N, C-alpha and C positions, 0 to 999 in steps of 0.2 A: 501609608500616607503620613507625611510628617505633620506633627501638631503645629498649629499656629503659635507664633511667639506671643507671650504675654506682653503687656505694655511695660512691665518692669524689666523683662529681658531685653526688649527693644531699647529701653532707656540705658541699660547697662552697656549694651553694644555701642550705642552712640557715644557714651562717656569714654569708653575704651578707645574708640576711634579718634575722638577729640584729643585725648591724652597722647595718643601715638603721634598724631599730626603735630601737636605742640612740641613734642620731643624732637621730631624731625626738623622743625623750624629752628630749635635750639642747636642741633647738630650743625646745621648749615649757616648759623648766624656768625657775625664777625666776632673777633676777640674783644675783650674788655678794653684793650688799648685803642682799638679802632672806634669803639663807642664813646671814647672820651670820658670814661668813668673816673671819678675822683673820690677821695675819702674825706669825711668830715672830722671834727675834733675827737669824736668817739671811735674813730676807725671804721665807721659804717660806710658802705659803698653808696655813692650817689650817682644816679644815671641821668643823662640829659633828657629833657622833655620840653614840651611847649604847652601853653595854655592860651586860649583865645578870648579877647575882650571884644564884645560887640559895641561898636561906636555908632555915631549918628549915621542915618541912611543905611543902616544894616551892615556897614563895613566891619570886617573882623581884623583886629590887630593882634599880632602874634607876640607873645612874651615868653622868653626863655626861662625855664625853671630847672631845678634839680629834683629828682624823684628818689625818695628813700623807700626801699622795700620794707614794709612793716613786719614786725614779728608779733607773734601771739602775745608774748610777754616782753616788754610792757605795753607797746603801742596799741594793739588791738583791744586789750583789756581796758586800758585807760579810755579808749574811744567809746566803749560801751557805757562806762560810768558817765562820761561827758555827755553822751547822747540822752541818757535818762534825765540828767539834770536839765538839759536844754529843753526836752519835751515837757517836763514838769513846769518849767518856767513859762512855757507857752500855754499852760492850762490843760495839758493832756494828762488824764489820770491813768497811770500805768497799772494800778492795782484793780481797777473796777471795769474798765471798758476793754473788752477783748479786741475790738477793732483798732484801738490805739496801740495795742501790742504789735499788731501787724505794721502799723505806721512807724514803729520804733526802728525798724530795719533801715528805713530811709535816713533817719537821724544818724544811725551808726555809720552808714556808708559815708555820709557827708563829713562826719567827724574823722573817719579814717582817711578820707581824701585830704582833709586839711592837714593831717599829721604827715602825710607822705609828700606834700608839696613843700619844697624848700627853696630858699632864695638861690639864685644862680651864683652870686658872688659869695666868697668866703666871708663870714664863718657859716654860711648856709643855714640860717635859722629858719624855723617854720614861717612860711610866707604870711599867712593870716589865720585868725581864729575862724572856726566853722561859721559863726554868725555873720562875720564880715565877708567870708568867701561867697556865701549864697547871695549876698547883696550885690557883689561886684561882678560875678560871672554867671552866665547861663548854665542851666542844668546840663545841657548837651556838652558844653566845654568842660565841665567838671567830670562828667562821665567819660569823656574822651581821655582825660588824665588817668582815670581809674583803669581804663583799658590799657594804657601804657604801663601802669603799675603792674597789672596782671601779667603782661608780657615779660617784664623784668623779673617778676617773682618766679616765672618759669625758668628764666635764665639762671637764677641762683639755686633753684630746686628742681632741676629737670629729672623726671623719673618716668621711664617708659613703662606702660602697664604690663607688657610682656616682652621678653627678649627673644623674638622669633627670628627666622632667617632674614626677613626683610630688614628688621632693625639692625641685625649684625652686619649686613651688607652696606647699609647706609653709614654705619659707624666706620667700617673699613674704608669706604670711599672718602669719608671726611678726614680720617687719619692720613690717608695718602695725600689729600689736598693740602692739609695744614702742616704735615710733617711733624705732628706732635700727638701726644696721648690725650689731649684735651677732650675729645669726644667721649672717651671712656669715663670722664669725671661725672657725666650725667647719670651714671648707673651706680647703685649701691654695691657694697663689697661682694656679696654673694652673686649679684647679677654680673659684676665684672668678671668673676671667675667663670661663670657660664658662658659669657660672651667670648672671652679669650679661648676657651675650650672649643666652642662652636666655630670660631675663626680657624683654629688649627684643623678641625675636622674638614671644613669646607675647602681649605687650602690643600690639605693632603689629598682629598678626593679629586680636586682639580688637577693636581700633579699626576695622579694615577691615570685619569682620563686622557690627559695630554700625551702621556707615555704610550697609552694604548692606541691613540690615534696615529702616532708616528709608526708604531709597529716595528718588529725586528728587521734588521737589514737582511736583504736577500741577495744571494750571489747567482750569477748566471754561468752556465757551463760554457767553457771556451771550445 
């Protein structure tokens, strides 16, 4: 009798499945040209996005923005420093109250969201400071932007958890559809080697099976 999965094993399986599904979405996604991606003055890619402002009577007004995918250094590191300064300014003691340390994550997220939201028009400066952002936009609107950021982050850093036959077949179909090698860009060097090798094996097996199905020509006696 098989042992029941532990919660940790179940969580790992869910994370692997989520990563795999995210990679498949990337494989099937449009090219950067179709997404209207532009570059800022630093050569960083800026993706199109929207943020909603709630007006009187509950009406939502859409505002076009650019979204910069944050890097660990410098943006995310700076956001952590900025979040601590902001929390301290509001009277939260980061050194004594463990509960406040939990709250710090919310400050960090808002600081990161502020850094990723850029103006639509060139030169695409940061739209607002975190303090102003939370005053002008609902939390739901800001978190919707963060979801867009996560999707674009996956666009720039797609990595399938495993290169199994299902992944290889999806990549092969995407390459056939686009007529390019772009789908392979989502796999690291060693994974690309394994993927191409597996493609060759599957293609060769398919040819052998097709040949066997046809069978040798037979002649009939006259």
